[in-house]
C-alpha atoms as one frame of an Amber mdcrd trajectory, in Angstrom:
protein
  97.073  89.538 101.388  95.660  89.389  97.881  97.232  89.454  94.386  95.503
  89.619  90.915  97.048  87.800  88.173  96.154  88.909  84.555  95.986  85.776
  82.300  95.156  85.176  78.449  93.650  81.933  77.190  91.041  80.909  79.692
  87.520  80.623  78.176  85.316  78.660  80.328  84.751  77.039  83.586  86.966
  74.068  82.899  89.881  76.745  82.315  88.921  78.666  85.478  89.023  75.363
  87.773  92.234  74.216  86.045  94.030  77.561  86.851  92.502  77.537  90.339
  93.896  74.051  91.100  97.417  74.937  89.926  97.572  78.110  91.946  96.319
  76.488  94.932  99.194  73.998  94.811 101.487  76.643  95.663 102.520  76.816
  99.518 101.023  79.887 101.295  98.212  80.427  98.951  94.896  79.993 100.921
  92.659  80.139  98.020  92.403  81.304  94.335  89.515  82.368  92.200  89.847
  82.572  88.453  87.527  84.445  86.171  87.615  83.718  82.354  85.485  86.653
  81.455  87.653  89.117  83.284  90.760  87.203  82.370  92.291  87.263  85.614
  92.628  85.179  88.828  92.704  86.430  92.351  94.893  84.792  95.167  94.611
  85.041  98.939  98.184  84.483 100.449  99.214  83.872 103.978 102.278  85.502
 103.134 103.882  87.007 100.192 104.418  84.597  97.137 106.872  85.498  94.386
 105.371  86.344  90.865 107.602  83.692  89.436 105.787  81.040  91.351 102.434
  82.527  90.169 103.566  82.893  86.662 104.811  79.036  86.576 101.589  77.927
  87.964  99.537  79.741  85.293 101.767  78.331  82.630 101.688  74.895  84.033
  97.878  75.352  83.754  98.206  75.971  80.004  97.444  79.840  79.776  99.658
  82.860  79.165 100.624  84.877  82.321 100.649  88.698  81.519 101.263  90.324
  84.870 100.424  90.495  88.491  99.098  93.804  89.836
């Protein structure tokens, strides 16, 4: 199961890695890939993760959560 998170504020590889690490701290997330150029992150999950948890991780990384699609 995958979700795409739309994020504002990432501008470089460091931003991508920081976002990836915060998202991968969440239980049930297998992997996360952030892309600053596209302004998004794609997470692969073992089971459904609440959007609120994804939002909190993005904000903890220091970026603006827009929405999950």
